[in-house]
PASEBA-1860 file (N, C-alpha, C; in nm, 3 decimals):
! residues 243
1> MENPSGHL> 4.309/9.576/7.304/4.247/9.478/7.392/4.354/9.406/7.472 ~ 4.317/9.353/7.588/4.415/9.292/7.677/4.458/9.156/7.623 ~ 4.588/9.128/7.635/4.639/8.999/7.588/4.625/8.894/7.698 ~ 4.650/8.765/7.667/4.629/8.659/7.766/4.707/8.677/7.895 ~ 4.822/8.746/7.890/4.901/8.764/8.012/4.834/8.859/8.109 ~ 4.740/8.941/8.060/4.669/9.033/8.147/4.741/9.162/8.174 ~ 4.861/9.182/8.116/4.941/9.300/8.146/4.961/9.393/8.027 ~ 4.944/9.345/7.907/4.973/9.426/7.789/4.845/9.452/7.710
9> QEVVEFSV> 4.845/9.564/7.640/4.735/9.597/7.552/4.787/9.618/7.412 ~ 4.707/9.576/7.315/4.742/9.606/7.177/4.734/9.757/7.156 ~ 4.815/9.806/7.061/4.810/9.948/7.029/4.687/9.974/6.943 ~ 4.590/10.042/6.999/4.467/10.073/6.929/4.468/10.222/6.895 ~ 4.460/10.253/6.769/4.464/10.392/6.728/4.330/10.460/6.757 ~ 4.338/10.589/6.791/4.217/10.669/6.808/4.156/10.696/6.671 ~ 4.025/10.700/6.666/3.960/10.746/6.544/3.984/10.896/6.530 ~ 3.958/10.949/6.412/3.973/11.093/6.390/3.883/11.171/6.486
17> AERDALYK> 3.760/11.123/6.504/3.667/11.191/6.594/3.718/11.188/6.738 ~ 3.773/11.075/6.782/3.827/11.066/6.917/3.948/11.157/6.935 ~ 4.035/11.159/6.836/4.152/11.248/6.842/4.109/11.393/6.848 ~ 4.013/11.430/6.762/3.967/11.569/6.759/3.899/11.608/6.890 ~ 3.831/11.514/6.953/3.766/11.543/7.082/3.870/11.574/7.189 ~ 3.981/11.502/7.186/4.087/11.530/7.283/4.143/11.670/7.263 ~ 4.173/11.705/7.139/4.226/11.840/7.112/4.122/11.947/7.143 ~ 3.995/11.917/7.122/3.890/12.013/7.155/3.892/12.045/7.305
25> AIFSRRDV> 3.907/11.942/7.386/3.913/11.964/7.531/4.035/12.047/7.568 ~ 4.148/12.019/7.505/4.271/12.093/7.536/4.258/12.239/7.497 ~ 4.211/12.265/7.375/4.209/12.402/7.325/4.095/12.485/7.383 ~ 3.990/12.421/7.434/3.877/12.497/7.489/3.877/12.501/7.641 ~ 3.975/12.438/7.704/3.988/12.445/7.850/4.014/12.590/7.891 ~ 3.948/12.633/7.998/3.966/12.769/8.046/3.978/12.770/8.198 ~ 4.047/12.871/8.249/4.053/12.896/8.392/3.929/12.978/8.428 ~ 3.833/12.914/8.494/3.703/12.976/8.518/3.704/13.046/8.654
33> RGQFKPNP> 3.651/13.169/8.655/3.653/13.246/8.779/3.517/13.303/8.816 ~ 3.445/13.357/8.719/3.330/13.437/8.756/3.195/13.393/8.703 ~ 3.187/13.281/8.635/3.059/13.246/8.571/3.002/13.113/8.621 ~ 3.029/13.082/8.748/2.979/12.956/8.804/2.828/12.962/8.827 ~ 2.763/12.849/8.804/2.622/12.832/8.835/2.611/12.754/8.967 ~ 2.500/12.769/9.040/2.487/12.700/9.168/2.454/12.552/9.155 ~ 2.424/12.506/9.034/2.384/12.366/9.015/2.488/12.270/9.070 ~ 2.448/12.169/9.146/2.545/12.071/9.197/2.599/11.983/9.086
41> VPDQVLAR> 2.723/11.939/9.103/2.783/11.844/9.010/2.745/11.704/9.057 ~ 2.675/11.625/8.975/2.634/11.490/9.018/2.752/11.405/9.060 ~ 2.729/11.318/9.156/2.837/11.234/9.207/2.900/11.149/9.097 ~ 2.818/11.102/9.002/2.873/11.018/8.894/2.972/11.097/8.809 ~ 2.939/11.224/8.783/3.028/11.310/8.703/3.154/11.341/8.781 ~ 3.138/11.377/8.908/3.253/11.409/8.991/3.345/11.288/9.006 ~ 3.286/11.170/9.019/3.367/11.048/9.030/3.448/11.025/8.904 ~ 3.389/11.049/8.786/3.464/11.031/8.661/3.581/11.128/8.653
49> ILRAAHHA> 3.557/11.251/8.695/3.662/11.353/8.691/3.776/11.316/8.785 ~ 3.742/11.273/8.907/3.845/11.235/9.004/3.919/11.109/8.959 ~ 3.847/11.018/8.895/3.912/10.897/8.845/4.014/10.931/8.737 ~ 3.981/11.028/8.652/4.076/11.071/8.550/4.201/11.130/8.616 ~ 4.182/11.209/8.721/4.296/11.267/8.792/4.382/11.158/8.854 ~ 4.318/11.056/8.910/4.390/10.948/8.976/4.468/10.861/8.877 ~ 4.436/10.872/8.749/4.509/10.795/8.647/4.618/10.878/8.580 ~ 4.658/10.986/8.643/4.771/11.063/8.592/4.901/10.984/8.610
57> PSVGFMQP> 5.002/11.015/8.530/5.132/10.951/8.552/5.195/11.002/8.682 ~ 5.271/10.915/8.750/5.340/10.959/8.871/5.474/10.888/8.881 ~ 5.574/10.960/8.926/5.708/10.905/8.938/5.706/10.787/9.035 ~ 5.769/10.677/8.995/5.774/10.559/9.080/5.637/10.502/9.112 ~ 5.536/10.542/9.036/5.397/10.502/9.061/5.358/10.530/9.206 ~ 5.411/10.641/9.260/5.386/10.670/9.402/5.249/10.732/9.427 ~ 5.184/10.785/9.323/5.048/10.841/9.336/5.039/10.929/9.461 ~ 5.112/11.039/9.463/5.126/11.117/9.587/5.007/11.205/9.621
65> WNFMLIRS> 4.905/11.205/9.538/4.795/11.300/9.554/4.687/11.254/9.651 ~ 4.619/11.352/9.709/4.489/11.336/9.773/4.398/11.444/9.718 ~ 4.267/11.424/9.729/4.169/11.519/9.678/4.075/11.557/9.792 ~ 4.084/11.681/9.836/4.001/11.729/9.946/3.886/11.812/9.890 ~ 3.763/11.765/9.909/3.644/11.836/9.863/3.596/11.928/9.973 ~ 3.578/12.054/9.940/3.530/12.153/10.037/3.395/12.204/9.990 ~ 3.292/12.169/10.067/3.156/12.215/10.037/3.106/12.312/10.144 ~ 3.171/12.316/10.258/3.126/12.397/10.371/3.138/12.546/10.339
73> PAIKRQVH> 3.026/12.621/10.346/3.035/12.766/10.324/3.127/12.835/10.424 ~ 3.131/12.786/10.546/3.215/12.848/10.648/3.363/12.836/10.613 ~ 3.403/12.719/10.569/3.544/12.701/10.532/3.575/12.781/10.406 ~ 3.484/12.783/10.311/3.504/12.865/10.191/3.527/13.011/10.227 ~ 3.449/13.063/10.323/3.465/13.203/10.362/3.602/13.227/10.426 ~ 3.649/13.131/10.504/3.783/13.146/10.563/3.891/13.144/10.456 ~ 3.877/13.054/10.360/3.973/13.049/10.250/3.967/13.178/10.169 ~ 3.847/13.227/10.145/3.831/13.352/10.071/3.900/13.467/10.143
81> GLFLEANR> 3.895/13.465/10.275/3.966/13.568/10.352/4.116/13.561/10.331 ~ 4.171/13.441/10.324/4.314/13.426/10.294/4.347/13.480/10.157 ~ 4.257/13.454/10.060/4.279/13.507/9.925/4.280/13.659/9.927 ~ 4.182/13.721/9.991/4.174/13.868/9.992/4.300/13.929/10.052 ~ 4.349/13.870/10.159/4.471/13.920/10.222/4.590/13.911/10.126 ~ 4.608/13.796/10.063/4.720/13.778/9.972/4.703/13.862/9.845 ~ 4.580/13.878/9.801/4.556/13.954/9.678/4.591/14.101/9.696 ~ 4.564/14.156/9.813/4.605/14.295/9.841/4.757/14.308/9.835
89> EAREMFEA> 4.825/14.210/9.890/4.972/14.212/9.885/5.022/14.197/9.742 ~ 4.957/14.108/9.666/5.001/14.083/9.529/4.987/14.206/9.442 ~ 4.878/14.278/9.457/4.855/14.398/9.375/4.972/14.495/9.385 ~ 5.027/14.510/9.504/5.135/14.607/9.525/5.268/14.560/9.467 ~ 5.276/14.436/9.425/5.400/14.385/9.368/5.417/14.424/9.221 ~ 5.309/14.469/9.157/5.316/14.505/9.016/5.344/14.654/8.999 ~ 5.392/14.688/8.881/5.416/14.829/8.849/5.286/14.907/8.863 ~ 5.297/15.035/8.895/5.180/15.118/8.923/5.081/15.119/8.808
97> DKRPLYSA> 5.131/15.117/8.684/5.040/15.125/8.570/4.963/14.995/8.548 ~ 5.008/14.885/8.610/4.940/14.757/8.597/4.833/14.737/8.705 ~ 4.842/14.811/8.814/4.756/14.784/8.929/4.608/14.805/8.902 ~ 4.567/14.908/8.827/4.424/14.921/8.800/4.366/14.801/8.726 ~ 4.438/14.750/8.625/4.390/14.633/8.553/4.390/14.513/8.645 ~ 4.494/14.498/8.727/4.497/14.386/8.821/4.374/14.389/8.912 ~ 4.342/14.506/8.963/4.228/14.518/9.054/4.095/14.485/8.987 ~ 4.090/14.508/8.856/3.966/14.483/8.782/3.947/14.335/8.749
105> LKLEGILE> 4.052/14.256/8.759/4.043/14.114/8.724/3.978/14.035/8.837 ~ 3.889/13.945/8.801/3.836/13.850/8.900/3.925/13.726/8.896 ~ 3.988/13.696/9.007/4.091/13.594/9.008/4.053/13.469/9.086 ~ 3.925/13.457/9.125/3.882/13.338/9.198/3.731/13.328/9.193 ~ 3.682/13.205/9.222/3.539/13.182/9.234/3.509/13.098/9.357 ~ 3.581/13.129/9.465/3.576/13.046/9.586/3.435/13.035/9.643 ~ 3.366/13.147/9.655/3.234/13.148/9.716/3.125/13.108/9.618 ~ 3.146/13.134/9.490/3.043/13.109/9.390/3.038/12.962/9.346
113> SPINLVVT> 3.150/12.894/9.344/3.154/12.757/9.292/3.098/12.660/9.395 ~ 3.019/12.562/9.352/2.959/12.467/9.447/3.062/12.378/9.516 ~ 3.174/12.354/9.450/3.277/12.268/9.507/3.411/12.342/9.502 ~ 3.480/12.344/9.614/3.622/12.378/9.615/3.698/12.247/9.632 ~ 3.802/12.227/9.556/3.873/12.099/9.556/4.023/12.126/9.568 ~ 4.083/12.068/9.669/4.225/12.087/9.692/4.300/11.960/9.653 ~ 4.394/11.973/9.562/4.483/11.862/9.526/4.612/11.879/9.604 ~ 4.648/11.776/9.678/4.767/11.782/9.762/4.871/11.681/9.717
121> CDRERAGP> 4.991/11.694/9.771/5.100/11.599/9.744/5.156/11.550/9.877 ~ 5.145/11.420/9.900/5.204/11.357/10.019/5.347/11.318/9.983 ~ 5.443/11.391/10.033/5.581/11.375/9.991/5.647/11.250/10.050 ~ 5.576/11.180/10.138/5.629/11.057/10.197/5.546/10.936/10.158 ~ 5.462/10.949/10.056/5.367/10.843/10.020/5.438/10.711/9.992 ~ 5.553/10.715/9.928/5.621/10.591/9.887/5.751/10.567/9.962 ~ 5.769/10.634/10.075/5.891/10.614/10.153/5.999/10.713/10.118 ~ 6.115/10.701/10.183/6.222/10.800/10.165/6.294/10.791/10.031
129> VVLGRTHD> 6.296/10.673/9.969/6.362/10.657/9.839/6.259/10.608/9.739 ~ 6.238/10.686/9.634/6.136/10.656/9.535/6.201/10.640/9.399 ~ 6.165/10.533/9.330/6.216/10.511/9.195/6.186/10.634/9.110 ~ 6.289/10.691/9.047/6.270/10.805/8.959/6.280/10.940/9.029 ~ 6.280/10.938/9.163/6.290/11.064/9.239/6.422/11.072/9.314 ~ 6.512/10.984/9.281/6.637/10.977/9.356/6.725/11.100/9.337 ~ 6.714/11.167/9.222/6.801/11.281/9.194/6.725/11.412/9.177 ~ 6.594/11.405/9.172/6.513/11.527/9.163/6.393/11.508/9.254
137> LAMDIYSS> 6.402/11.563/9.374/6.299/11.540/9.474/6.167/11.609/9.441 ~ 6.168/11.696/9.342/6.044/11.766/9.304/5.955/11.684/9.212 ~ 5.999/11.564/9.173/5.921/11.487/9.077/5.783/11.450/9.130 ~ 5.768/11.435/9.262/5.635/11.406/9.316/5.543/11.527/9.302 ~ 5.599/11.647/9.314/5.521/11.769/9.292/5.473/11.773/9.147 ~ 5.564/11.745/9.055/5.528/11.746/8.912/5.420/11.641/8.883 ~ 5.431/11.526/8.948/5.331/11.421/8.929/5.193/11.470/8.972 ~ 5.189/11.541/9.084/5.061/11.591/9.133/5.001/11.695/9.038
145> VCAVQNLW> 5.087/11.774/8.976/5.040/11.871/8.877/4.981/11.799/8.756 ~ 5.038/11.684/8.719/4.980/11.604/8.611/4.838/11.561/8.647 ~ 4.814/11.529/8.774/4.679/11.492/8.817/4.584/11.610/8.802 ~ 4.633/11.730/8.830/4.551/11.850/8.813/4.512/11.866/8.666 ~ 4.607/11.848/8.576/4.579/11.864/8.433/4.479/11.759/8.385 ~ 4.497/11.635/8.428/4.399/11.531/8.392/4.259/11.571/8.439 ~ 4.251/11.617/8.564/4.124/11.656/8.621/4.061/11.769/8.539 ~ 4.142/11.867/8.503/4.093/11.985/8.431/4.037/11.949/8.294
153> LAARAEGV> 4.109/11.864/8.222/4.063/11.825/8.088/3.939/11.737/8.096 ~ 3.935/11.646/8.194/3.815/11.564/8.210/3.695/11.650/8.245 ~ 3.716/11.749/8.331/3.607/11.839/8.369/3.556/11.915/8.247 ~ 3.647/11.962/8.164/3.605/12.036/8.044/3.522/11.946/7.952 ~ 3.563/11.821/7.939/3.488/11.728/7.854/3.349/11.701/7.912 ~ 3.334/11.715/8.043/3.204/11.695/8.110/3.121/11.824/8.113 ~ 3.177/11.935/8.059/3.107/12.062/8.065/3.114/12.129/8.200 ~ 3.214/12.092/8.280/3.233/12.146/8.414/3.351/12.242/8.413
161> GVGWVSIF> 3.333/12.357/8.473/3.440/12.456/8.478/3.531/12.435/8.597 ~ 3.658/12.474/8.580/3.758/12.465/8.686/3.838/12.594/8.687 ~ 3.862/12.648/8.804/3.949/12.765/8.819/4.053/12.738/8.926 ~ 4.178/12.766/8.894/4.290/12.742/8.987/4.319/12.871/9.061 ~ 4.305/12.869/9.193/4.336/12.986/9.276/4.473/12.964/9.340 ~ 4.566/13.052/9.310/4.703/13.034/9.360/4.748/13.149/9.450 ~ 4.661/13.248/9.473/4.701/13.366/9.549/4.664/13.345/9.695 ~ 4.750/13.269/9.763/4.737/13.240/9.905/4.875/13.241/9.968
169> DPSKLKEL> 4.882/13.261/10.097/5.001/13.226/10.174/4.991/13.076/10.198 ~ 5.078/12.995/10.136/5.064/12.849/10.146/5.063/12.797/10.290 ~ 5.142/12.858/10.377/5.148/12.810/10.515/5.015/12.835/10.587 ~ 4.950/12.949/10.558/4.821/12.979/10.621/4.712/12.887/10.567 ~ 4.716/12.860/10.436/4.619/12.768/10.379/4.637/12.628/10.437 ~ 4.761/12.588/10.451/4.790/12.455/10.505/4.740/12.443/10.649 ~ 4.759/12.548/10.727/4.712/12.547/10.866/4.560/12.543/10.872 ~ 4.495/12.622/10.788/4.349/12.626/10.787/4.290/12.489/10.753
177> LNLPARVV> 4.351/12.420/10.658/4.298/12.291/10.613/4.350/12.174/10.696 ~ 4.432/12.203/10.798/4.482/12.101/10.889/4.563/11.994/10.816 ~ 4.646/12.037/10.721/4.727/11.942/10.645/4.847/11.898/10.729 ~ 4.882/11.769/10.727/5.002/11.722/10.797/5.127/11.788/10.740 ~ 5.233/11.785/10.816/5.358/11.851/10.776/5.410/11.798/10.643 ~ 5.391/11.668/10.619/5.447/11.606/10.499/5.365/11.636/10.374 ~ 5.246/11.694/10.390/5.153/11.713/10.279/5.156/11.858/10.232 ~ 5.171/11.877/10.101/5.182/12.009/10.040/5.057/12.037/9.958
185> PIAYLCVG> 4.995/12.154/9.975/4.884/12.189/9.886/4.937/12.226/9.747 ~ 4.890/12.158/9.646/4.937/12.182/9.508/4.844/12.276/9.435 ~ 4.713/12.251/9.441/4.618/12.332/9.365/4.489/12.348/9.444 ~ 4.444/12.472/9.455/4.312/12.501/9.513/4.221/12.533/9.396 ~ 4.124/12.446/9.370/4.043/12.453/9.249/3.898/12.486/9.283 ~ 3.838/12.574/9.205/3.696/12.604/9.211/3.629/12.525/9.099 ~ 3.527/12.446/9.133/3.472/12.349/9.039/3.319/12.362/9.034 ~ 3.264/12.365/8.912/3.119/12.368/8.898/3.077/12.395/8.755
193> YVEHFFTQ> 2.949/12.379/8.729/2.896/12.413/8.597/2.900/12.565/8.580 ~ 2.908/12.609/8.455/2.926/12.751/8.428/2.824/12.800/8.326 ~ 2.805/12.931/8.324/2.716/12.993/8.226/2.774/12.983/8.086 ~ 2.905/12.993/8.075/2.972/12.987/7.946/3.122/12.968/7.968 ~ 3.190/12.926/7.863/3.336/12.925/7.859/3.380/13.035/7.763 ~ 3.483/13.110/7.799/3.534/13.213/7.710/3.604/13.150/7.590 ~ 3.599/13.220/7.477/3.667/13.170/7.357/3.818/13.182/7.369 ~ 3.865/13.277/7.448/4.008/13.295/7.475/4.029/13.295/7.626
201> PELQSTGW> 4.151/13.265/7.672/4.180/13.284/7.814/4.150/13.428/7.856 ~ 4.093/13.445/7.974/4.054/13.579/8.018/4.171/13.676/8.021 ~ 4.285/13.629/8.067/4.400/13.720/8.077/4.450/13.763/7.939 ~ 4.418/13.685/7.838/4.451/13.724/7.701/4.349/13.826/7.650 ~ 4.221/13.799/7.672/4.118/13.888/7.619/4.115/14.022/7.690 ~ 4.159/14.026/7.817/4.161/14.153/7.890/4.288/14.234/7.864 ~ 4.381/14.176/7.790/4.504/14.249/7.757/4.615/14.236/7.859 ~ 4.600/14.141/7.953/4.708/14.123/8.052/4.833/14.066/7.986
209> RDRLPLQD> 4.815/13.959/7.907/4.926/13.901/7.831/4.872/13.837/7.705 ~ 4.956/13.830/7.601/4.921/13.760/7.478/4.982/13.620/7.479 ~ 4.924/13.531/7.397/4.984/13.398/7.382/5.113/13.411/7.303 ~ 5.219/13.348/7.351/5.348/13.355/7.283/5.347/13.268/7.158 ~ 5.416/13.309/7.052/5.424/13.227/6.931/5.499/13.096/6.960 ~ 5.436/12.983/6.933/5.496/12.854/6.964/5.628/12.833/6.892 ~ 5.637/12.879/6.766/5.759/12.856/6.689/5.881/12.925/6.751 ~ 5.857/13.026/6.834/5.968/13.095/6.900/6.013/13.024/7.027
217> LVYFDRWG> 5.939/12.922/7.069/5.967/12.853/7.195/6.029/12.716/7.176 ~ 6.055/12.677/7.052/6.108/12.543/7.022/6.253/12.556/6.977 ~ 6.341/12.484/7.046/6.483/12.481/7.011/6.523/12.338/6.975 ~ 6.642/12.323/6.919/6.691/12.192/6.876/6.831/12.168/6.930 ~ 6.846/12.061/7.003/6.974/12.011/7.053/7.037/12.097/7.162 ~ 7.036/12.229/7.145/7.093/12.319/7.246/7.004/12.442/7.261 ~ 7.013/12.503/7.380/6.932/12.621/7.410/6.958/12.732/7.307 ~ 6.851/12.788/7.256/6.861/12.899/7.163/6.883/12.860/7.019
225> NSQPEKEG> 6.898/12.730/6.992/6.927/12.684/6.856/6.794/12.652/6.785 ~ 6.747/12.742/6.700/6.618/12.723/6.634/6.630/12.654/6.498 ~ 6.749/12.654/6.437/6.777/12.584/6.312/6.670/12.608/6.204 ~ 6.641/12.733/6.169/6.538/12.758/6.068/6.574/12.700/5.931 ~ 6.703/12.687/5.904/6.743/12.633/5.773/6.719/12.484/5.762 ~ 6.718/12.411/5.874/6.697/12.266/5.873/6.555/12.227/5.914 ~ 6.495/12.307/5.998/6.367/12.270/6.057/6.255/12.364/6.012 ~ 6.273/12.423/5.896/6.176/12.522/5.848/6.035/12.467/5.834
233> NLLSELAK> 6.022/12.341/5.790/5.890/12.284/5.770/5.815/12.270/5.903 ~ 5.885/12.216/6.005/5.822/12.203/6.136/5.788/12.340/6.193 ~ 5.880/12.435/6.182/5.855/12.567/6.237/5.737/12.634/6.167 ~ 5.721/12.608/6.039/5.606/12.662/5.967/5.476/12.601/6.018 ~ 5.480/12.470/6.045/5.362/12.404/6.099/5.328/12.458/6.239 ~ 5.431/12.483/6.318/5.409/12.535/6.453/5.349/12.676/6.449 ~ 5.381/12.749/6.343/5.331/12.886/6.332/5.182/12.893/6.298 ~ 5.125/12.780/6.256/4.983/12.779/6.222/4.900/12.779/6.350
241> THG> 4.790/12.851/6.350/4.700/12.848/6.463/4.611/12.725/6.453 ~ 4.551/12.685/6.565/4.465/12.567/6.563/4.321/12.602/6.530 ~ 4.295/12.725/6.497/4.161/12.765/6.457/4.085/12.836/6.565
END
């Protein structure tokens, strides 16, 4: 609860049910592509999802994001055309034995989803010098990605599916959407209610890639230092699946 100064909050622990609900959203979040329903997302639900995105952390509290809602079928068709062009190019970048599986994957839901939502980053939002971005100019990009993650988890908690489409020529997408020079498109998202959520990520269930063992990705103090003799208990815990 807020203290008399109006700036601080007491540390309030989450209940077990609240904690478990957070992890449920994280572990059941999926990149949705092909199972969108035409049902509209109510404004109250969409507002909650966008509010969650707007409360993401940002370097220097610069809040560099904007949220562009695309409902126009005509614009969706133009964006879909950009995807098709880039997707043909992308297929040829993979080894020949991978191309048939690549072609079989559905990698977007641009036309099927009721809402397309573009998260952008205004790189000049807080001026030329930003607290925390003085030595790494990409921190505003990372901040915008945090907004995407907040949005995605909130959407999952609302029963709304989200799919991130990244197979575009960024300059062509930027021109189509009339983005100013200073504004970068971060995520093109397909948003809407879905018939179902997959139990596993689609790219895992189709055999494109497996989930990497977490215990193999954790090092201590220096790169490559796994310290199994000292950190065996933690590594054993990391090796457990979440169910």
